[in-house]
C-alpha positions as CSV (number, residue, x, y, z in Angstrom):
1,X,0.0,0.1,0.0
2,X,3.0,2.3,0.8
3,X,4.4,1.9,-2.6
4,X,0.8,2.7,-4.2
5,X,0.5,6.0,-2.0
6,X,3.6,7.2,-2.8
7,X,3.2,6.4,-6.8
8,X,0.2,8.7,-6.4
9,X,1.7,11.3,-4.9
10,X,5.4,12.2,-6.0
11,X,5.6,14.5,-3.6
12,X,6.2,11.6,-1.1
13,X,9.1,10.4,-3.2
14,X,11.0,13.1,-2.4
15,X,10.4,13.6,1.1
16,X,13.5,12.0,3.3
17,X,13.2,8.9,4.5
18,X,15.5,8.0,7.4
19,X,16.4,4.9,9.1
20,X,14.5,4.2,12.6
21,X,17.2,5.3,14.5
22,X,18.2,8.2,12.4
23,X,16.1,10.4,12.8
24,X,16.1,10.7,16.9
25,X,19.9,10.7,16.6
26,X,19.2,14.1,14.1
27,X,17.1,15.6,16.7
28,X,18.7,15.2,19.6
29,X,22.5,16.1,17.9
30,X,20.5,19.7,16.7
31,X,18.8,20.1,20.0
32,X,22.5,19.8,22.1
33,X,23.6,22.4,19.4
34,X,20.4,24.8,20.1
35,X,21.0,24.4,23.6
36,X,25.1,25.1,23.4
37,X,24.2,27.9,20.9
38,X,21.7,29.8,23.4
39,X,24.0,29.2,26.4
40,X,27.0,31.1,24.7
41,X,24.5,33.4,23.2
42,X,23.1,34.6,26.9
43,X,26.6,34.1,27.7
44,X,28.3,36.4,25.2
45,X,25.3,39.1,26.0
46,X,26.0,39.4,29.6
47,X,30.0,40.0,28.6
48,X,29.1,42.5,25.8
49,X,27.1,44.3,28.7
50,X,29.7,43.8,31.4
51,X,31.2,47.1,32.2
52,X,35.0,45.8,32.8
53,X,38.3,46.7,30.9
54,X,37.6,46.6,27.4
55,X,40.8,44.5,26.7
56,X,39.8,42.0,29.5
57,X,36.4,41.3,27.9
58,X,37.9,40.7,24.6
59,X,40.3,38.0,25.8
60,X,37.3,36.8,27.9
61,X,35.3,36.7,24.2
62,X,38.1,34.7,22.6
63,X,38.2,32.3,25.3
64,X,33.9,32.2,25.1
65,X,34.2,32.0,21.4
66,X,36.7,28.9,21.5
67,X,34.9,26.9,24.5
68,X,31.9,27.5,21.9
69,X,33.7,25.9,18.9
70,X,35.4,22.8,21.4
71,X,31.7,22.7,23.1
72,X,30.0,22.3,19.5
73,X,32.5,20.5,17.5
74,X,31.4,16.4,19.1
75,X,28.0,17.6,17.9
76,X,28.7,18.7,14.3
77,X,31.0,15.8,13.4
78,X,28.0,13.5,15.0
79,X,25.9,15.2,12.2
80,X,28.0,14.9,9.5
81,X,28.1,11.1,10.5
82,X,24.4,10.9,10.3
83,X,24.5,12.4,7.5
84,X,27.1,10.4,5.6
85,X,25.4,7.7,7.3
86,X,21.7,8.6,5.5
87,X,23.6,9.7,2.1
88,X,25.1,6.6,1.9
89,X,21.7,4.3,2.5
90,X,20.0,6.7,-0.3
91,X,22.6,5.8,-2.6
92,X,22.1,2.2,-1.8
93,X,18.4,2.5,-2.2
94,X,18.7,4.0,-5.4
95,X,21.3,1.2,-7.0
96,X,18.4,-1.3,-6.0
97,X,15.8,0.2,-7.9
């Protein structure tokens, strides 16, 4: 029945189909990145509003940006891994048809 439904609606053929475990993993990684970004955005804003010396603010901003990048990196890598896996699966499916 699913094949009939997709043939009747070509838009469904274009919709991404993820393996059962991939969609939750994508959502988790994206949610973690959003939380990390929100946290560092709030920290940057606090730093901008701080009335301390500009040289100290610049140093702290650099440290904050470095920490942000380091915290994001494993999650960005996970997204890249999931993307590679999804791409491989799509290519494999296309070779079967």
